[in-house]
C-alpha atoms as an extended CHARMM CRD file, in Angstrom:
* protein
*
       202  EXT
         1         1  MET       CA              9.7730000000       35.9160000000      -21.0720000000  PROA      1               0.0000000000
         2         2  ASP       CA              5.9910000000       36.2890000000      -20.9290000000  PROA      2               0.0000000000
         3         3  THR       CA              5.1600000000       36.9090000000      -17.2780000000  PROA      3               0.0000000000
         4         4  THR       CA              1.4030000000       37.3140000000      -17.7040000000  PROA      4               0.0000000000
         5         5  ASN       CA             -0.6840000000       34.7320000000      -15.8960000000  PROA      5               0.0000000000
         6         6  ASN       CA             -4.3950000000       34.1090000000      -15.7920000000  PROA      6               0.0000000000
         7         7  TYR       CA             -4.5930000000       33.8040000000      -12.0420000000  PROA      7               0.0000000000
         8         8  TYR       CA             -7.6480000000       32.2060000000      -10.5180000000  PROA      8               0.0000000000
         9         9  GLN       CA            -10.3180000000       34.6950000000       -9.4760000000  PROA      9               0.0000000000
        10        10  PRO       CA            -12.8920000000       33.8420000000       -6.7530000000  PROA      10              0.0000000000
        11        11  LEU       CA            -15.9230000000       34.9170000000       -8.7390000000  PROA      11              0.0000000000
        12        12  LYS       CA            -19.3890000000       34.9660000000       -7.2020000000  PROA      12              0.0000000000
        13        13  GLU       CA            -20.6110000000       32.1460000000       -9.4500000000  PROA      13              0.0000000000
        14        14  LEU       CA            -17.8470000000       29.8820000000       -8.0870000000  PROA      14              0.0000000000
        15        15  GLN       CA            -18.7860000000       30.4200000000       -4.4350000000  PROA      15              0.0000000000
        16        16  ILE       CA            -20.0640000000       27.2610000000       -2.7310000000  PROA      16              0.0000000000
        17        17  SER       CA            -20.1250000000       28.4210000000        0.9190000000  PROA      17              0.0000000000
        18        18  GLU       CA            -19.4310000000       31.5670000000        2.8880000000  PROA      18              0.0000000000
        19        19  ASN       CA            -15.6610000000       31.3030000000        2.4210000000  PROA      19              0.0000000000
        20        20  PHE       CA            -14.9870000000       28.5190000000       -0.1230000000  PROA      20              0.0000000000
        21        21  TYR       CA            -14.9440000000       28.5820000000       -3.9120000000  PROA      21              0.0000000000
        22        22  LYS       CA            -14.7400000000       25.7520000000       -6.4130000000  PROA      22              0.0000000000
        23        23  THR       CA            -12.0440000000       25.5820000000       -9.0800000000  PROA      23              0.0000000000
        24        24  LYS       CA            -11.9040000000       23.6980000000      -12.3700000000  PROA      24              0.0000000000
        25        25  LEU       CA             -9.9270000000       20.8670000000      -10.7190000000  PROA      25              0.0000000000
        26        26  GLU       CA            -11.8400000000       18.1980000000       -8.8720000000  PROA      26              0.0000000000
        27        27  GLY       CA            -10.8720000000       18.2560000000       -5.1860000000  PROA      27              0.0000000000
        28        28  LEU       CA             -9.2110000000       21.6980000000       -5.2760000000  PROA      28              0.0000000000
        29        29  TYR       CA            -10.8880000000       24.5570000000       -3.4150000000  PROA      29              0.0000000000
        30        30  PHE       CA             -9.9190000000       28.1900000000       -2.8970000000  PROA      30              0.0000000000
        31        31  PHE       CA            -10.8740000000       29.8830000000        0.3570000000  PROA      31              0.0000000000
        32        32  LYS       CA            -10.9960000000       33.4110000000        1.6730000000  PROA      32              0.0000000000
        33        33  ALA       CA            -10.1320000000       34.3000000000        5.2650000000  PROA      33              0.0000000000
        34        34  PRO       CA            -11.7120000000       37.7310000000        5.8880000000  PROA      34              0.0000000000
        35        35  LYS       CA             -9.5300000000       40.1950000000        7.7780000000  PROA      35              0.0000000000
        36        36  HSD       CA            -10.7430000000       42.4350000000       10.5800000000  PROA      36              0.0000000000
        37        37  ASN       CA             -8.3550000000       45.3770000000       10.4370000000  PROA      37              0.0000000000
        38        38  ASP       CA             -7.6510000000       48.1000000000       12.9700000000  PROA      38              0.0000000000
        39        39  GLU       CA             -4.7220000000       50.2680000000       14.0200000000  PROA      39              0.0000000000
        40        40  ARG       CA             -3.0390000000       47.2770000000       15.7310000000  PROA      40              0.0000000000
        41        41  GLY       CA             -3.0700000000       45.0180000000       12.6740000000  PROA      41              0.0000000000
        42        42  PHE       CA             -5.7230000000       42.4310000000       11.8350000000  PROA      42              0.0000000000
        43        43  PHE       CA             -7.4880000000       39.2830000000       13.0350000000  PROA      43              0.0000000000
        44        44  SER       CA             -8.5100000000       36.5090000000       10.6410000000  PROA      44              0.0000000000
        45        45  GLN       CA            -10.1350000000       33.0870000000       11.0080000000  PROA      45              0.0000000000
        46        46  LEU       CA             -8.0280000000       30.8580000000        8.8040000000  PROA      46              0.0000000000
        47        47  LEU       CA            -10.4190000000       27.9020000000        8.7210000000  PROA      47              0.0000000000
        48        48  ILE       CA            -13.8240000000       26.8620000000       10.0210000000  PROA      48              0.0000000000
        49        49  VAL       CA            -13.4790000000       23.0790000000        9.9320000000  PROA      49              0.0000000000
        50        50  PRO       CA            -17.2160000000       22.1870000000        9.7060000000  PROA      50              0.0000000000
        51        51  GLU       CA            -17.5220000000       24.4530000000        6.6520000000  PROA      51              0.0000000000
        52        52  LEU       CA            -14.7280000000       22.5560000000        4.8870000000  PROA      52              0.0000000000
        53        53  GLU       CA            -16.1280000000       19.1690000000        5.9200000000  PROA      53              0.0000000000
        54        54  GLN       CA            -19.5190000000       20.0190000000        4.4590000000  PROA      54              0.0000000000
        55        55  ILE       CA            -17.8640000000       20.7760000000        1.1110000000  PROA      55              0.0000000000
        56        56  ILE       CA            -15.6260000000       17.6950000000        0.9230000000  PROA      56              0.0000000000
        57        57  GLY       CA            -18.2870000000       15.4030000000        2.3730000000  PROA      57              0.0000000000
        58        58  LYS       CA            -16.0660000000       13.7880000000        4.9970000000  PROA      58              0.0000000000
        59        59  PRO       CA            -14.2030000000       14.6650000000        8.2080000000  PROA      59              0.0000000000
        60        60  PHE       CA            -10.9650000000       16.6420000000        7.9510000000  PROA      60              0.0000000000
        61        61  LEU       CA             -8.8700000000       15.4870000000       10.8830000000  PROA      61              0.0000000000
        62        62  PRO       CA             -5.5330000000       17.3310000000       11.0950000000  PROA      62              0.0000000000
        63        63  LYS       CA             -2.6330000000       15.0980000000       12.1350000000  PROA      63              0.0000000000
        64        64  GLN       CA              0.2500000000       17.5060000000       11.5430000000  PROA      64              0.0000000000
        65        65  ILE       CA              0.6990000000       21.2670000000       11.0710000000  PROA      65              0.0000000000
        66        66  ASN       CA              3.8090000000       22.2570000000        9.1200000000  PROA      66              0.0000000000
        67        67  LEU       CA              5.5220000000       25.5850000000        8.4760000000  PROA      67              0.0000000000
        68        68  ALA       CA              7.9640000000       26.2370000000        5.6370000000  PROA      68              0.0000000000
        69        69  ARG       CA             10.0210000000       29.4170000000        5.2630000000  PROA      69              0.0000000000
        70        70  SER       CA             11.4150000000       30.3950000000        1.8410000000  PROA      70              0.0000000000
        71        71  GLN       CA             13.2900000000       33.3040000000        0.3190000000  PROA      71              0.0000000000
        72        72  THR       CA             12.4530000000       35.1550000000       -2.8960000000  PROA      72              0.0000000000
        73        73  ASN       CA             12.7740000000       32.9490000000       -6.0330000000  PROA      73              0.0000000000
        74        74  VAL       CA             12.6430000000       29.6700000000       -4.0900000000  PROA      74              0.0000000000
        75        75  THR       CA             10.4150000000       27.3210000000       -6.0840000000  PROA      75              0.0000000000
        76        76  ARG       CA              9.0900000000       24.0320000000       -4.7150000000  PROA      76              0.0000000000
        77        77  GLY       CA              7.1940000000       21.3610000000       -6.6350000000  PROA      77              0.0000000000
        78        78  LEU       CA              5.4620000000       19.8370000000       -8.3660000000  PROA      78              0.0000000000
        79        79  HSD       CA              4.6810000000       17.4720000000       -5.4840000000  PROA      79              0.0000000000
        80        80  ALA       CA              1.7490000000       15.0790000000       -5.2090000000  PROA      80              0.0000000000
        81        81  GLU       CA              1.3430000000       13.4930000000       -1.7920000000  PROA      81              0.0000000000
        82        82  SER       CA             -0.7230000000       10.8130000000       -0.1170000000  PROA      82              0.0000000000
        83        83  TRP       CA             -2.5140000000       13.2770000000        2.1490000000  PROA      83              0.0000000000
        84        84  ASN       CA             -5.1250000000       15.9910000000        1.9310000000  PROA      84              0.0000000000
        85        85  LYS       CA             -3.9290000000       19.4040000000        3.0080000000  PROA      85              0.0000000000
        86        86  LEU       CA             -5.0030000000       22.9490000000        3.6500000000  PROA      86              0.0000000000
        87        87  VAL       CA             -2.4070000000       25.6010000000        2.8230000000  PROA      87              0.0000000000
        88        88  ALA       CA             -2.0750000000       29.3130000000        3.5240000000  PROA      88              0.0000000000
        89        89  ILE       CA              0.6270000000       31.9320000000        3.0900000000  PROA      89              0.0000000000
        90        90  THR       CA              0.9060000000       34.0770000000        6.2190000000  PROA      90              0.0000000000
        91        91  SER       CA              3.7100000000       36.3760000000        5.0350000000  PROA      91              0.0000000000
        92        92  GLY       CA              5.1480000000       37.1330000000        1.6400000000  PROA      92              0.0000000000
        93        93  LEU       CA              3.5820000000       36.5260000000       -1.7640000000  PROA      93              0.0000000000
        94        94  ALA       CA              3.5930000000       33.3520000000       -3.8600000000  PROA      94              0.0000000000
        95        95  PHE       CA              2.6180000000       32.0260000000       -7.2500000000  PROA      95              0.0000000000
        96        96  SER       CA              1.1140000000       28.5580000000       -7.0060000000  PROA      96              0.0000000000
        97        97  ALA       CA              0.3910000000       26.1460000000       -9.8490000000  PROA      97              0.0000000000
        98        98  ILE       CA             -1.7420000000       23.0870000000       -9.1010000000  PROA      98              0.0000000000
        99        99  ALA       CA             -1.8460000000       20.2710000000      -11.6590000000  PROA      99              0.0000000000
       100       100  ASP       CA             -4.1560000000       17.2830000000      -11.8380000000  PROA      100             0.0000000000
       101       101  ILE       CA             -1.8770000000       14.2990000000      -12.5210000000  PROA      101             0.0000000000
       102       102  ARG       CA             -4.4620000000       11.6250000000      -11.6220000000  PROA      102             0.0000000000
       103       103  PRO       CA             -5.0460000000        9.5720000000      -14.8080000000  PROA      103             0.0000000000
       104       104  ASP       CA             -8.5570000000        8.5630000000      -13.7240000000  PROA      104             0.0000000000
       105       105  SER       CA             -9.6400000000       12.1550000000      -13.0130000000  PROA      105             0.0000000000
       106       106  PRO       CA            -11.9840000000       14.0520000000      -15.3690000000  PROA      106             0.0000000000
       107       107  THR       CA             -9.6360000000       17.0540000000      -15.0570000000  PROA      107             0.0000000000
       108       108  TYR       CA             -6.4250000000       15.0940000000      -15.7890000000  PROA      108             0.0000000000
       109       109  LYS       CA             -3.5410000000       17.3260000000      -17.0250000000  PROA      109             0.0000000000
       110       110  GLN       CA             -5.4560000000       20.5160000000      -16.3030000000  PROA      110             0.0000000000
       111       111  LEU       CA             -4.0030000000       23.4040000000      -14.2750000000  PROA      111             0.0000000000
       112       112  GLU       CA             -5.0860000000       26.2070000000      -11.9810000000  PROA      112             0.0000000000
       113       113  THR       CA             -2.7200000000       29.0350000000      -11.0420000000  PROA      113             0.0000000000
       114       114  PHE       CA             -3.0300000000       31.3240000000       -8.0470000000  PROA      114             0.0000000000
       115       115  GLN       CA             -1.4360000000       34.3070000000       -6.3860000000  PROA      115             0.0000000000
       116       116  LEU       CA             -1.4680000000       33.5860000000       -2.6550000000  PROA      116             0.0000000000
       117       117  GLY       CA             -0.6890000000       35.7960000000        0.3220000000  PROA      117             0.0000000000
       118       118  TYR       CA             -2.1250000000       37.5010000000        3.3600000000  PROA      118             0.0000000000
       119       119  ASP       CA             -0.7140000000       40.9910000000        3.0100000000  PROA      119             0.0000000000
       120       120  HSD       CA             -1.3430000000       41.8500000000       -0.6520000000  PROA      120             0.0000000000
       121       121  LEU       CA             -5.0890000000       42.3640000000       -0.1460000000  PROA      121             0.0000000000
       122       122  SER       CA             -6.5970000000       44.4500000000        2.6430000000  PROA      122             0.0000000000
       123       123  GLU       CA             -9.9530000000       42.6520000000        2.8050000000  PROA      123             0.0000000000
       124       124  TYR       CA             -8.9270000000       39.0160000000        3.1410000000  PROA      124             0.0000000000
       125       125  GLY       CA             -6.1770000000       36.4340000000        3.1710000000  PROA      125             0.0000000000
       126       126  CYS       CA             -6.5360000000       33.2680000000        1.1290000000  PROA      126             0.0000000000
       127       127  GLY       CA             -5.4480000000       29.6830000000        0.7310000000  PROA      127             0.0000000000
       128       128  LEU       CA             -6.2170000000       26.3160000000       -0.8200000000  PROA      128             0.0000000000
       129       129  TYR       CA             -7.5820000000       22.9170000000        0.1050000000  PROA      129             0.0000000000
       130       130  ILE       CA             -5.6300000000       20.4060000000       -2.0040000000  PROA      130             0.0000000000
       131       131  SER       CA             -6.9080000000       16.8430000000       -2.2450000000  PROA      131             0.0000000000
       132       132  GLN       CA             -4.6160000000       13.8410000000       -2.2010000000  PROA      132             0.0000000000
       133       133  GLY       CA             -2.9630000000       13.2020000000       -5.5730000000  PROA      133             0.0000000000
       134       134  LEU       CA             -3.0270000000       16.7580000000       -6.9350000000  PROA      134             0.0000000000
       135       135  ALA       CA              0.4600000000       18.0810000000       -7.7150000000  PROA      135             0.0000000000
       136       136  ASN       CA              1.1550000000       21.3920000000       -5.9920000000  PROA      136             0.0000000000
       137       137  SER       CA              3.8840000000       23.9870000000       -6.1820000000  PROA      137             0.0000000000
       138       138  VAL       CA              4.8910000000       27.3200000000       -4.7180000000  PROA      138             0.0000000000
       139       139  CYS       CA              7.1380000000       29.9730000000       -6.2820000000  PROA      139             0.0000000000
       140       140  VAL       CA              8.1360000000       32.8570000000       -4.0110000000  PROA      140             0.0000000000
       141       141  LEU       CA              7.4960000000       36.2650000000       -5.5710000000  PROA      141             0.0000000000
       142       142  GLU       CA              8.1050000000       38.2940000000       -2.4110000000  PROA      142             0.0000000000
       143       143  GLY       CA             10.0350000000       36.7640000000        0.4570000000  PROA      143             0.0000000000
       144       144  PRO       CA             10.5970000000       35.7800000000        3.0810000000  PROA      144             0.0000000000
       145       145  LEU       CA              7.5370000000       33.6010000000        2.6460000000  PROA      145             0.0000000000
       146       146  SER       CA              5.8460000000       31.6630000000        5.4680000000  PROA      146             0.0000000000
       147       147  TYR       CA              3.7830000000       28.7310000000        4.2020000000  PROA      147             0.0000000000
       148       148  ILE       CA              1.5480000000       26.8090000000        6.6130000000  PROA      148             0.0000000000
       149       149  TYR       CA              0.0750000000       23.4710000000        5.6150000000  PROA      149             0.0000000000
       150       150  ILE       CA             -2.2630000000       21.3680000000        7.6980000000  PROA      150             0.0000000000
       151       151  VAL       CA             -2.3520000000       17.6880000000        6.7050000000  PROA      151             0.0000000000
       152       152  ASP       CA             -4.5110000000       14.7040000000        7.6420000000  PROA      152             0.0000000000
       153       153  LYS       CA             -1.6610000000       12.1620000000        7.9030000000  PROA      153             0.0000000000
       154       154  LEU       CA              1.5310000000       12.0460000000        9.8960000000  PROA      154             0.0000000000
       155       155  TYR       CA              4.6980000000       12.3190000000        7.8450000000  PROA      155             0.0000000000
       156       156  SER       CA              5.7000000000        8.8920000000        9.1830000000  PROA      156             0.0000000000
       157       157  GLU       CA              2.3900000000        7.4120000000        7.9300000000  PROA      157             0.0000000000
       158       158  ARG       CA              2.8420000000        8.5060000000        4.3330000000  PROA      158             0.0000000000
       159       159  ASN       CA              2.8680000000        5.8990000000        1.6000000000  PROA      159             0.0000000000
       160       160  GLU       CA              6.1110000000        6.6780000000       -0.2110000000  PROA      160             0.0000000000
       161       161  SER       CA              4.8600000000        5.1220000000       -3.4510000000  PROA      161             0.0000000000
       162       162  ASP       CA              2.0740000000        7.7100000000       -3.5380000000  PROA      162             0.0000000000
       163       163  ASN       CA              4.4600000000       10.6670000000       -3.1670000000  PROA      163             0.0000000000
       164       164  LYS       CA              5.4910000000       11.9360000000       -6.5810000000  PROA      164             0.0000000000
       165       165  ALA       CA              7.6830000000       14.7620000000       -7.8840000000  PROA      165             0.0000000000
       166       166  ILE       CA              6.8720000000       15.9900000000      -11.3930000000  PROA      166             0.0000000000
       167       167  SER       CA              9.1470000000       18.3840000000      -13.2700000000  PROA      167             0.0000000000
       168       168  LEU       CA              8.2950000000       22.0420000000      -12.8550000000  PROA      168             0.0000000000
       169       169  PHE       CA              9.0550000000       22.3580000000      -16.5640000000  PROA      169             0.0000000000
       170       170  ASP       CA              6.9570000000       19.4580000000      -17.8120000000  PROA      170             0.0000000000
       171       171  GLU       CA              6.1380000000       20.0340000000      -21.4880000000  PROA      171             0.0000000000
       172       172  GLU       CA              2.6140000000       18.6530000000      -21.2610000000  PROA      172             0.0000000000
       173       173  LEU       CA              1.6690000000       20.8680000000      -18.3250000000  PROA      173             0.0000000000
       174       174  ALA       CA              3.5000000000       23.9020000000      -19.7990000000  PROA      174             0.0000000000
       175       175  ILE       CA              3.2860000000       26.0820000000      -16.6910000000  PROA      175             0.0000000000
       176       176  ASN       CA              3.9270000000       29.7670000000      -17.3530000000  PROA      176             0.0000000000
       177       177  TRP       CA              6.2330000000       30.5630000000      -14.4230000000  PROA      177             0.0000000000
       178       178  PRO       CA              6.4020000000       34.2340000000      -13.3640000000  PROA      178             0.0000000000
       179       179  ILE       CA             10.2020000000       34.1930000000      -12.9870000000  PROA      179             0.0000000000
       180       180  PRO       CA             12.8680000000       32.8260000000      -15.3680000000  PROA      180             0.0000000000
       181       181  ARG       CA             14.1070000000       29.2800000000      -14.7980000000  PROA      181             0.0000000000
       182       182  LYS       CA             17.6850000000       30.4450000000      -14.2600000000  PROA      182             0.0000000000
       183       183  GLN       CA             16.5770000000       32.6200000000      -11.3160000000  PROA      183             0.0000000000
       184       184  MET       CA             14.7540000000       29.8130000000       -9.5000000000  PROA      184             0.0000000000
       185       185  ILE       CA             16.2810000000       28.3330000000       -6.3590000000  PROA      185             0.0000000000
       186       186  LEU       CA             15.5110000000       24.6020000000       -6.5040000000  PROA      186             0.0000000000
       187       187  SER       CA             16.1560000000       21.5200000000       -4.4120000000  PROA      187             0.0000000000
       188       188  GLN       CA             18.0590000000       18.6320000000       -5.9710000000  PROA      188             0.0000000000
       189       189  ARG       CA             14.8900000000       16.5450000000       -5.7970000000  PROA      189             0.0000000000
       190       190  ASP       CA             13.0360000000       19.0910000000       -7.9210000000  PROA      190             0.0000000000
       191       191  VAL       CA             15.9230000000       19.4370000000      -10.3760000000  PROA      191             0.0000000000
       192       192  ASN       CA             15.8300000000       15.6470000000      -10.8790000000  PROA      192             0.0000000000
       193       193  ALA       CA             12.0220000000       15.3410000000      -11.0470000000  PROA      193             0.0000000000
       194       194  ILE       CA             10.6020000000       13.2930000000      -13.9090000000  PROA      194             0.0000000000
       195       195  SER       CA              8.0640000000       14.2400000000      -16.5630000000  PROA      195             0.0000000000
       196       196  LEU       CA              4.4060000000       13.3050000000      -16.4070000000  PROA      196             0.0000000000
       197       197  ARG       CA              4.9390000000       11.0100000000      -19.3880000000  PROA      197             0.0000000000
       198       198  GLN       CA              7.7470000000        9.1830000000      -17.5660000000  PROA      198             0.0000000000
       199       199  LEU       CA              5.5640000000        8.8390000000      -14.4840000000  PROA      199             0.0000000000
       200       200  ASN       CA              2.8080000000        7.1710000000      -16.4680000000  PROA      200             0.0000000000
       201       201  LYS       CA              5.2560000000        4.7070000000      -18.0420000000  PROA      201             0.0000000000
       202       202  ASP       CA              6.3020000000        3.3750000000      -14.6170000000  PROA      202             0.0000000000
């Protein structure tokens, strides 16, 4: 299996603020959280809300802060939800593929892939701002993995019709996963997820 991946790189020409970088997907932003290291460990500002709001052009009002814990080879996705969210890995290392499944988007069917973590780089941690409707995933390379996501809707307020699960192995998206399919630990929902073509037929 080919395990090479062209992971996103936060190049200088993609920088749009002190900590945020644009990607090729509309509404998807990568951010750095610089680390201040000493003999005790490190301190890092995960998010400066006004900086994010200036980029997205509207308020980001967190309603719920969630934490997921996953072991090595757990793979979650591809999930598109009816909320905007900011995600960060605080322990462990993950591969993340984000797909644009919005038919009216100029970047429809395009992908970005990332390696996310806080401990694999000494200078900074990192994360993503994922706009409503983008399909996101996480595949645990080094566990246990702690995944924080801050969302602007309560779980109880979600519109279920806007929450979609697309197959991790969709032929049109053709994601190059870093671990073999047979090693992945999947939920039943993700095993049963439909293809992008099936979604668009409904």
